N, CA, C and O atoms as a GROMACS GRO file, in nm:
protein
  436
    1MET      N    1  -9.116  -6.708  -6.069
    1MET     CA    2  -9.221  -6.674  -5.993
    1MET      C    3  -9.242  -6.521  -6.022
    1MET      O    4  -9.354  -6.481  -6.053
    2GLN      N    5  -9.137  -6.437  -6.014
    2GLN     CA    6  -9.166  -6.282  -6.040
    2GLN      C    7  -9.201  -6.257  -6.177
    2GLN      O    8  -9.270  -6.159  -6.205
    3LEU      N    9  -9.155  -6.348  -6.277
    3LEU     CA   10  -9.204  -6.335  -6.423
    3LEU      C   11  -9.347  -6.353  -6.429
    3LEU      O   12  -9.415  -6.274  -6.495
    4SER      N   13  -9.403  -6.455  -6.365
    4SER     CA   14  -9.557  -6.482  -6.376
    4SER      C   15  -9.629  -6.362  -6.288
    4SER      O   16  -9.743  -6.330  -6.321
    5ILE      N   17  -9.579  -6.310  -6.203
    5ILE     CA   18  -9.649  -6.200  -6.132
    5ILE      C   19  -9.641  -6.077  -6.219
    5ILE      O   20  -9.736  -5.999  -6.216
    6PHE      N   21  -9.534  -6.051  -6.300
    6PHE     CA   22  -9.525  -5.949  -6.390
    6PHE      C   23  -9.631  -5.966  -6.504
    6PHE      O   24  -9.701  -5.873  -6.546
    7ILE      N   25  -9.636  -6.084  -6.548
    7ILE     CA   26  -9.722  -6.114  -6.670
    7ILE      C   27  -9.864  -6.098  -6.627
    7ILE      O   28  -9.944  -6.040  -6.699
    8PHE      N   29  -9.898  -6.150  -6.508
    8PHE     CA   30 -10.038  -6.136  -6.458
    8PHE      C   31 -10.070  -5.985  -6.428
    8PHE      O   32 -10.183  -5.940  -6.446
    9THR      N   33  -9.976  -5.915  -6.385
    9THR     CA   34 -10.010  -5.762  -6.359
    9THR      C   35 -10.028  -5.689  -6.484
    9THR      O   36 -10.116  -5.605  -6.498
   10LEU      N   37  -9.937  -5.722  -6.583
   10LEU     CA   38  -9.945  -5.664  -6.711
   10LEU      C   39 -10.080  -5.689  -6.793
   10LEU      O   40 -10.140  -5.604  -6.859
   11ALA      N   41 -10.116  -5.823  -6.776
   11ALA     CA   42 -10.245  -5.870  -6.841
   11ALA      C   43 -10.359  -5.794  -6.784
   11ALA      O   44 -10.444  -5.739  -6.854
   12THR      N   45 -10.357  -5.792  -6.641
   12THR     CA   46 -10.480  -5.726  -6.579
   12THR      C   47 -10.487  -5.580  -6.621
   12THR      O   48 -10.594  -5.529  -6.653
   13THR      N   49 -10.366  -5.508  -6.620
   13THR     CA   50 -10.368  -5.366  -6.664
   13THR      C   51 -10.428  -5.338  -6.808
   13THR      O   52 -10.508  -5.248  -6.837
   14ILE      N   53 -10.374  -5.434  -6.893
   14ILE     CA   54 -10.427  -5.413  -7.034
   14ILE      C   55 -10.582  -5.436  -7.028
   14ILE      O   56 -10.653  -5.357  -7.091
   15LEU      N   57 -10.638  -5.538  -6.958
   15LEU     CA   58 -10.768  -5.563  -6.958
   15LEU      C   59 -10.833  -5.449  -6.899
   15LEU      O   60 -10.932  -5.407  -6.958
   16LEU      N   61 -10.799  -5.396  -6.802
   16LEU     CA   62 -10.872  -5.274  -6.722
   16LEU      C   63 -10.874  -5.152  -6.821
   16LEU      O   64 -10.974  -5.081  -6.829
   17ILE      N   65 -10.767  -5.131  -6.893
   17ILE     CA   66 -10.748  -5.027  -7.000
   17ILE      C   67 -10.847  -5.039  -7.119
   17ILE      O   68 -10.910  -4.946  -7.168
   18ALA      N   69 -10.850  -5.172  -7.158
   18ALA     CA   70 -10.934  -5.216  -7.272
   18ALA      C   71 -11.091  -5.199  -7.235
   18ALA      O   72 -11.176  -5.171  -7.321
   19ALA      N   73 -11.119  -5.217  -7.105
   19ALA     CA   74 -11.265  -5.230  -7.063
   19ALA      C   75 -11.318  -5.079  -7.029
   19ALA      O   76 -11.438  -5.052  -7.036
   20TYR      N   77 -11.226  -4.990  -6.992
   20TYR     CA   78 -11.270  -4.859  -6.956
   20TYR      C   79 -11.297  -4.783  -7.082
   20TYR      O   80 -11.215  -4.779  -7.174
   21PRO      N   81 -11.430  -4.714  -7.087
   21PRO     CA   82 -11.460  -4.647  -7.206
   21PRO      C   83 -11.371  -4.522  -7.217
   21PRO      O   84 -11.328  -4.469  -7.114
   22SER      N   85 -11.344  -4.473  -7.338
   22SER     CA   86 -11.263  -4.358  -7.368
   22SER      C   87 -11.374  -4.241  -7.355
   22SER      O   88 -11.496  -4.260  -7.351
   23SER      N   89 -11.318  -4.134  -7.352
   23SER     CA   90 -11.411  -4.002  -7.330
   23SER      C   91 -11.490  -3.988  -7.449
   23SER      O   92 -11.600  -3.934  -7.438
   24ASN      N   93 -11.446  -4.034  -7.577
   24ASN     CA   94 -11.554  -4.017  -7.679
   24ASN      C   95 -11.663  -4.104  -7.656
   24ASN      O   96 -11.774  -4.054  -7.670
   25GLU      N   97 -11.654  -4.235  -7.621
   25GLU     CA   98 -11.765  -4.319  -7.599
   25GLU      C   99 -11.857  -4.274  -7.481
   25GLU      O  100 -11.977  -4.298  -7.487
   26VAL      N  101 -11.805  -4.210  -7.379
   26VAL     CA  102 -11.892  -4.166  -7.267
   26VAL      C  103 -11.965  -4.043  -7.322
   26VAL      O  104 -12.082  -4.025  -7.290
   27GLY      N  105 -11.902  -3.958  -7.404
   27GLY     CA  106 -11.966  -3.838  -7.454
   27GLY      C  107 -12.074  -3.878  -7.555
   27GLY      O  108 -12.173  -3.807  -7.572
   28THR      N  109 -12.055  -3.996  -7.625
   28THR     CA  110 -12.161  -4.037  -7.725
   28THR      C  111 -12.269  -4.088  -7.638
   28THR      O  112 -12.379  -4.038  -7.659
   29ARG      N  113 -12.262  -4.170  -7.552
   29ARG     CA  114 -12.362  -4.224  -7.464
   29ARG      C  115 -12.417  -4.121  -7.385
   29ARG      O  116 -12.540  -4.113  -7.380
   30CYS      N  117 -12.344  -4.037  -7.319
   30CYS     CA  118 -12.405  -3.923  -7.238
   30CYS      C  119 -12.369  -3.781  -7.301
   30CYS      O  120 -12.280  -3.709  -7.256
   31PRO      N  121 -12.446  -3.751  -7.407
   31PRO     CA  122 -12.415  -3.622  -7.464
   31PRO      C  123 -12.418  -3.493  -7.365
   31PRO      O  124 -12.356  -3.392  -7.396
   32CYS      N  125 -12.479  -3.500  -7.270
   32CYS     CA  126 -12.506  -3.380  -7.178
   32CYS      C  127 -12.394  -3.386  -7.061
   32CYS      O  128 -12.411  -3.439  -6.951
   33GLN      N  129 -12.283  -3.326  -7.104
   33GLN     CA  130 -12.174  -3.307  -7.006
   33GLN      C  131 -12.121  -3.186  -7.031
   33GLN      O  132 -12.120  -3.132  -7.142
   34GLY      N  133 -12.065  -3.130  -6.909
   34GLY     CA  134 -12.000  -3.006  -6.915
   34GLY      C  135 -12.081  -2.888  -6.885
   34GLY      O  136 -12.143  -2.882  -6.779
   35SER      N  137 -12.084  -2.790  -6.975
   35SER     CA  138 -12.168  -2.674  -6.938
   35SER      C  139 -12.314  -2.684  -6.992
   35SER      O  140 -12.383  -2.582  -6.988
   36GLU      N  141 -12.366  -2.801  -7.042
   36GLU     CA  142 -12.484  -2.799  -7.093
   36GLU      C  143 -12.593  -2.810  -6.990
   36GLU      O  144 -12.554  -2.852  -6.880
   37ASP      N  145 -12.702  -2.785  -7.000
   37ASP     CA  146 -12.818  -2.772  -6.902
   37ASP      C  147 -12.844  -2.910  -6.841
   37ASP      O  148 -12.871  -2.908  -6.721
   38CYS      N  149 -12.842  -3.031  -6.905
   38CYS     CA  150 -12.859  -3.142  -6.832
   38CYS      C  151 -12.983  -3.164  -6.756
   38CYS      O  152 -12.984  -3.239  -6.658
   39ASN      N  153 -13.079  -3.106  -6.794
   39ASN     CA  154 -13.226  -3.117  -6.729
   39ASN      C  155 -13.229  -3.034  -6.590
   39ASN      O  156 -13.330  -3.045  -6.520
   40GLU      N  157 -13.130  -2.956  -6.551
   40GLU     CA  158 -13.131  -2.913  -6.417
   40GLU      C  159 -13.243  -2.808  -6.391
   40GLU      O  160 -13.270  -2.785  -6.274
   41ASN      N  161 -13.303  -2.749  -6.479
   41ASN     CA  162 -13.425  -2.673  -6.449
   41ASN      C  163 -13.559  -2.760  -6.455
   41ASN      O  164 -13.668  -2.704  -6.437
   42LEU      N  165 -13.551  -2.888  -6.478
   42LEU     CA  166 -13.669  -2.970  -6.479
   42LEU      C  167 -13.748  -2.980  -6.349
   42LEU      O  168 -13.697  -3.026  -6.247
   43VAL      N  169 -13.875  -2.934  -6.356
   43VAL     CA  170 -13.950  -2.938  -6.231
   43VAL      C  171 -14.045  -3.072  -6.230
   43VAL      O  172 -14.119  -3.097  -6.325
   44CYS      N  173 -14.035  -3.149  -6.124
   44CYS     CA  174 -14.095  -3.270  -6.114
   44CYS      C  175 -14.220  -3.270  -6.018
   44CYS      O  176 -14.213  -3.201  -5.917
   45ALA      N  177 -14.316  -3.333  -6.040
   45ALA     CA  178 -14.439  -3.334  -5.958
   45ALA      C  179 -14.419  -3.421  -5.856
   45ALA      O  180 -14.471  -3.394  -5.748
   46TYR      N  181 -14.354  -3.524  -5.867
   46TYR     CA  182 -14.343  -3.636  -5.762
   46TYR      C  183 -14.195  -3.637  -5.707
   46TYR      O  184 -14.167  -3.572  -5.606
   47GLU      N  185 -14.109  -3.703  -5.769
   47GLU     CA  186 -13.962  -3.705  -5.724
   47GLU      C  187 -13.871  -3.692  -5.843
   47GLU      O  188 -13.908  -3.703  -5.960
   48GLU      N  189 -13.750  -3.668  -5.801
   48GLU     CA  190 -13.644  -3.660  -5.921
   48GLU      C  191 -13.538  -3.767  -5.880
   48GLU      O  192 -13.524  -3.817  -5.769
   49ASP      N  193 -13.472  -3.790  -5.985
   49ASP     CA  194 -13.374  -3.891  -5.958
   49ASP      C  195 -13.261  -3.859  -6.076
   49ASP      O  196 -13.274  -3.761  -6.149
   50ARG      N  197 -13.158  -3.942  -6.086
   50ARG     CA  198 -13.051  -3.905  -6.198
   50ARG      C  199 -13.034  -4.037  -6.274
   50ARG      O  200 -13.034  -4.145  -6.215
   51ASP      N  201 -13.022  -4.023  -6.401
   51ASP     CA  202 -12.990  -4.127  -6.494
   51ASP      C  203 -12.856  -4.158  -6.485
   51ASP      O  204 -12.780  -4.092  -6.414
   52GLU      N  205 -12.812  -4.275  -6.567
   52GLU     CA  206 -12.670  -4.324  -6.577
   52GLU      C  207 -12.567  -4.210  -6.613
   52GLU      O  208 -12.446  -4.227  -6.593
   53CYS      N  209 -12.616  -4.091  -6.668
   53CYS     CA  210 -12.530  -3.992  -6.725
   53CYS      C  211 -12.533  -3.862  -6.630
   53CYS      O  212 -12.473  -3.757  -6.656
   54GLY      N  213 -12.613  -3.885  -6.517
   54GLY     CA  214 -12.613  -3.783  -6.419
   54GLY      C  215 -12.717  -3.670  -6.449
   54GLY      O  216 -12.717  -3.564  -6.385
   55ARG      N  217 -12.805  -3.697  -6.550
   55ARG     CA  218 -12.900  -3.589  -6.578
   55ARG      C  219 -13.024  -3.612  -6.481
   55ARG      O  220 -13.052  -3.719  -6.428
   56LYS      N  221 -13.085  -3.506  -6.468
   56LYS     CA  222 -13.204  -3.513  -6.368
   56LYS      C  223 -13.330  -3.559  -6.440
   56LYS      O  224 -13.371  -3.503  -6.542
   57ILE      N  225 -13.382  -3.651  -6.390
   57ILE     CA  226 -13.512  -3.712  -6.453
   57ILE      C  227 -13.640  -3.718  -6.356
   57ILE      O  228 -13.617  -3.745  -6.238
   58CYS      N  229 -13.762  -3.696  -6.390
   58CYS     CA  230 -13.861  -3.721  -6.303
   58CYS      C  231 -13.916  -3.853  -6.298
   58CYS      O  232 -13.929  -3.920  -6.400
   59LEU      N  233 -13.953  -3.900  -6.166
   59LEU     CA  234 -14.014  -4.022  -6.143
   59LEU      C  235 -14.159  -4.013  -6.177
   59LEU      O  236 -14.212  -3.903  -6.168
   60MET      N  237 -14.221  -4.106  -6.210
   60MET     CA  238 -14.368  -4.117  -6.242
   60MET      C  239 -14.461  -4.131  -6.115
   60MET      O  240 -14.429  -4.185  -6.009
   61GLY      N  241 -14.574  -4.076  -6.143
   61GLY     CA  242 -14.671  -4.070  -6.033
   61GLY      C  243 -14.792  -4.172  -6.055
   61GLY      O  244 -14.789  -4.244  -6.155
   62PRO      N  245 -14.889  -4.179  -5.975
   62PRO     CA  246 -14.995  -4.298  -5.994
   62PRO      C  247 -15.066  -4.276  -6.138
   62PRO      O  248 -15.097  -4.167  -6.185
   63ASP      N  249 -15.086  -4.396  -6.196
   63ASP     CA  250 -15.159  -4.408  -6.336
   63ASP      C  251 -15.067  -4.340  -6.446
   63ASP      O  252 -15.112  -4.328  -6.560
   64GLN      N  253 -14.955  -4.301  -6.419
   64GLN     CA  254 -14.864  -4.246  -6.525
   64GLN      C  255 -14.783  -4.384  -6.589
   64GLN      O  256 -14.754  -4.478  -6.515
   65GLN      N  257 -14.754  -4.382  -6.717
   65GLN     CA  258 -14.681  -4.476  -6.775
   65GLN      C  259 -14.542  -4.504  -6.728
   65GLN      O  260 -14.472  -4.407  -6.702
   66CYS      N  261 -14.491  -4.629  -6.712
   66CYS     CA  262 -14.376  -4.651  -6.660
   66CYS      C  263 -14.307  -4.765  -6.745
   66CYS      O  264 -14.373  -4.822  -6.832
   67GLY      N  265 -14.179  -4.797  -6.723
   67GLY     CA  266 -14.114  -4.904  -6.785
   67GLY      C  267 -13.983  -4.854  -6.836
   67GLY      O  268 -13.935  -4.748  -6.797
   68ARG      N  269 -13.926  -4.934  -6.927
   68ARG     CA  270 -13.786  -4.916  -6.978
   68ARG      C  271 -13.765  -4.769  -7.036
   68ARG      O  272 -13.676  -4.697  -6.993
   69LYS      N  273 -13.842  -4.734  -7.125
   69LYS     CA  274 -13.819  -4.603  -7.184
   69LYS      C  275 -13.912  -4.499  -7.139
   69LYS      O  276 -13.893  -4.381  -7.170
   70LYS      N  277 -14.027  -4.543  -7.056
   70LYS     CA  278 -14.119  -4.443  -7.010
   70LYS      C  279 -14.084  -4.387  -6.873
   70LYS      O  280 -14.131  -4.278  -6.840
   71GLY      N  281 -14.006  -4.454  -6.792
   71GLY     CA  282 -13.954  -4.393  -6.648
   71GLY      C  283 -13.975  -4.484  -6.535
   71GLY      O  284 -14.037  -4.590  -6.547
   72LYS      N  285 -13.923  -4.442  -6.422
   72LYS     CA  286 -13.935  -4.530  -6.296
   72LYS      C  287 -14.052  -4.465  -6.226
   72LYS      O  288 -14.093  -4.354  -6.260
   73CYS      N  289 -14.106  -4.536  -6.129
   73CYS     CA  290 -14.221  -4.479  -6.052
   73CYS      C  291 -14.167  -4.427  -5.908
   73CYS      O  292 -14.063  -4.469  -5.858
   74SER      N  293 -14.240  -4.345  -5.858
   74SER     CA  294 -14.205  -4.256  -5.742
   74SER      C  295 -14.228  -4.364  -5.616
   74SER      O  296 -14.287  -4.471  -5.627
   75LYS      N  297 -14.171  -4.313  -5.499
   75LYS     CA  298 -14.189  -4.397  -5.372
   75LYS      C  299 -14.324  -4.425  -5.349
   75LYS      O  300 -14.410  -4.339  -5.367
   76GLY      N  301 -14.354  -4.565  -5.301
   76GLY     CA  302 -14.482  -4.612  -5.283
   76GLY      C  303 -14.549  -4.671  -5.393
   76GLY      O  304 -14.650  -4.738  -5.371
   77LEU      N  305 -14.504  -4.656  -5.513
   77LEU     CA  306 -14.562  -4.701  -5.640
   77LEU      C  307 -14.479  -4.814  -5.708
   77LEU      O  308 -14.359  -4.821  -5.682
   78PHE      N  309 -14.528  -4.892  -5.781
   78PHE     CA  310 -14.448  -4.995  -5.860
   78PHE      C  311 -14.502  -5.002  -6.002
   78PHE      O  312 -14.619  -4.973  -6.027
   79CYS      N  313 -14.418  -5.038  -6.090
   79CYS     CA  314 -14.456  -5.054  -6.239
   79CYS      C  315 -14.517  -5.178  -6.256
   79CYS      O  316 -14.452  -5.282  -6.246
   80SER      N  317 -14.665  -5.174  -6.286
   80SER     CA  318 -14.741  -5.288  -6.291
   80SER      C  319 -14.703  -5.354  -6.437
   80SER      O  320 -14.635  -5.295  -6.521
   81ASN      N  321 -14.755  -5.478  -6.454
   81ASN     CA  322 -14.729  -5.565  -6.579
   81ASN      C  323 -14.788  -5.490  -6.699
   81ASN      O  324 -14.751  -5.519  -6.812
   82CYS      N  325 -14.874  -5.400  -6.677
   82CYS     CA  326 -14.941  -5.331  -6.793
   82CYS      C  327 -14.871  -5.200  -6.806
   82CYS      O  328 -14.929  -5.116  -6.875
   83GLY      N  329 -14.759  -5.167  -6.754
   83GLY     CA  330 -14.709  -5.056  -6.783
   83GLY      C  331 -14.730  -4.919  -6.719
   83GLY      O  332 -14.671  -4.820  -6.764
   84PHE      N  333 -14.820  -4.911  -6.607
   84PHE     CA  334 -14.860  -4.801  -6.538
   84PHE      C  335 -14.816  -4.826  -6.395
   84PHE      O  336 -14.806  -4.938  -6.345
   85CYS      N  337 -14.788  -4.699  -6.328
   85CYS     CA  338 -14.755  -4.701  -6.197
   85CYS      C  339 -14.879  -4.727  -6.107
   85CYS      O  340 -14.980  -4.657  -6.116
   86SER      N  341 -14.869  -4.822  -6.026
   86SER     CA  342 -14.967  -4.873  -5.940
   86SER      C  343 -14.937  -4.852  -5.792
   86SER      O  344 -14.820  -4.842  -5.756
   87GLY      N  345 -15.025  -4.847  -5.716
   87GLY     CA  346 -15.015  -4.838  -5.556
   87GLY      C  347 -15.049  -4.693  -5.522
   87GLY      O  348 -15.122  -4.627  -5.597
   88CYS      N  349 -14.994  -4.639  -5.405
   88CYS     CA  350 -15.024  -4.517  -5.362
   88CYS      C  351 -14.879  -4.426  -5.348
   88CYS      O  352 -14.777  -4.470  -5.294
   89SER      N  353 -14.889  -4.314  -5.398
   89SER     CA  354 -14.775  -4.218  -5.382
   89SER      C  355 -14.747  -4.187  -5.240
   89SER      O  356 -14.840  -4.147  -5.171
   90PHE      N  357 -14.619  -4.204  -5.185
   90PHE     CA  358 -14.581  -4.136  -5.059
   90PHE      C  359 -14.578  -3.988  -5.048
   90PHE      O  360 -14.590  -3.926  -4.942
   91ILE      N  361 -14.559  -3.932  -5.175
   91ILE     CA  362 -14.541  -3.778  -5.193
   91ILE      C  363 -14.679  -3.717  -5.175
   91ILE      O  364 -14.700  -3.633  -5.088
   92THR      N  365 -14.774  -3.762  -5.260
   92THR     CA  366 -14.894  -3.694  -5.286
   92THR      C  367 -15.014  -3.748  -5.201
   92THR      O  368 -15.117  -3.684  -5.182
   93ARG      N  369 -14.985  -3.882  -5.149
   93ARG     CA  370 -15.090  -3.960  -5.092
   93ARG      C  371 -15.207  -3.996  -5.180
   93ARG      O  372 -15.317  -4.026  -5.134
   94LYS      N  373 -15.177  -3.991  -5.314
   94LYS     CA  374 -15.294  -4.019  -5.419
   94LYS      C  375 -15.258  -4.171  -5.463
   94LYS      O  376 -15.145  -4.219  -5.464
   95CYS      N  377 -15.366  -4.230  -5.495
   95CYS     CA  378 -15.348  -4.382  -5.536
   95CYS      C  379 -15.386  -4.394  -5.657
   95CYS      O  380 -15.479  -4.325  -5.698
   96ALA      N  381 -15.326  -4.477  -5.734
   96ALA     CA  382 -15.361  -4.521  -5.882
   96ALA      C  383 -15.506  -4.586  -5.880
   96ALA      O  384 -15.549  -4.659  -5.791
   97THR      N  385 -15.573  -4.546  -5.989
   97THR     CA  386 -15.708  -4.606  -6.010
   97THR      C  387 -15.716  -4.709  -6.126
   97THR      O  388 -15.804  -4.795  -6.131
   98LEU      N  389 -15.619  -4.694  -6.219
   98LEU     CA  390 -15.625  -4.784  -6.339
   98LEU      C  391 -15.584  -4.942  -6.289
   98LEU      O  392 -15.492  -4.967  -6.212
   99GLN      N  393 -15.662  -5.026  -6.344
   99GLN     CA  394 -15.636  -5.165  -6.305
   99GLN      C  395 -15.606  -5.238  -6.439
   99GLN      O  396 -15.677  -5.215  -6.536
  100CYS      N  397 -15.507  -5.321  -6.445
  100CYS     CA  398 -15.484  -5.410  -6.561
  100CYS      C  399 -15.584  -5.502  -6.568
  100CYS      O  400 -15.634  -5.555  -6.469
  101ILE      N  401 -15.623  -5.529  -6.708
  101ILE     CA  402 -15.724  -5.638  -6.738
  101ILE      C  403 -15.652  -5.720  -6.818
  101ILE      O  404 -15.600  -5.679  -6.922
  102TYR      N  405 -15.642  -5.859  -6.771
  102TYR     CA  406 -15.569  -5.955  -6.854
  102TYR      C  407 -15.678  -6.052  -6.921
  102TYR      O  408 -15.792  -6.062  -6.876
  103LYS      N  409 -15.636  -6.116  -7.024
  103LYS     CA  410 -15.741  -6.191  -7.096
  103LYS      C  411 -15.786  -6.307  -7.010
  103LYS      O  412 -15.892  -6.361  -7.040
  104ASP      N  413 -15.716  -6.352  -6.902
  104ASP     CA  414 -15.755  -6.453  -6.807
  104ASP      C  415 -15.859  -6.410  -6.723
  104ASP      O  416 -15.935  -6.496  -6.679
  105ASP      N  417 -15.876  -6.285  -6.692
  105ASP     CA  418 -15.970  -6.231  -6.618
  105ASP      C  419 -16.115  -6.196  -6.673
  105ASP      O  420 -16.213  -6.167  -6.604
  106LEU      N  421 -16.109  -6.204  -6.809
  106LEU     CA  422 -16.234  -6.198  -6.883
  106LEU      C  423 -16.319  -6.310  -6.869
  106LEU      O  424 -16.279  -6.426  -6.862
  107PRO      N  425 -16.445  -6.272  -6.867
  107PRO     CA  426 -16.552  -6.386  -6.871
  107PRO      C  427 -16.541  -6.462  -6.995
  107PRO      O  428 -16.510  -6.402  -7.098
  108VAL      N  429 -16.565  -6.594  -6.997
  108VAL     CA  430 -16.573  -6.680  -7.110
  108VAL      C  431 -16.728  -6.703  -7.143
  108VAL      O  432 -16.806  -6.739  -7.055
  109TYR      N  433 -16.766  -6.680  -7.271
  109TYR     CA  434 -16.906  -6.701  -7.327
  109TYR      C  435 -16.915  -6.818  -7.422
  109TYR      O  436 -17.023  -6.846  -7.475
   0.00000   0.00000   0.00000
C-alpha cells in the first residue's frame, strides 16, 4: 500500500515538473520581463487590460477592429462577426455605426 502511494506521488511530481514551463520557455513566449518597458507608458482611449504576459494592452472602441490578433473590445462592446467592435461604449457613450453586411442580406436580382 505504501509503495503504491509512493509511486503515485513520484509520478505526479514528475508530471508537474514536466508540465511546468522552464524560465527560457516563458522568456521566449513573454519577451518583456524584468526591467523592460512592457507597454507601461501606453495611453489608452478606452480601457486597458493585461495580456497573458502581464503587458499593458488597450481595449478597442466602437467601430475599431477586433478579434484574435486585433484586440478585445471595451466594456459595452462586443466583437461582431465581421471583426469590428459593435454596441455602445460604457466609457465614452459613443455607439458603433458600422454594420456588417452578409451575402444573405443582399437582394437577389
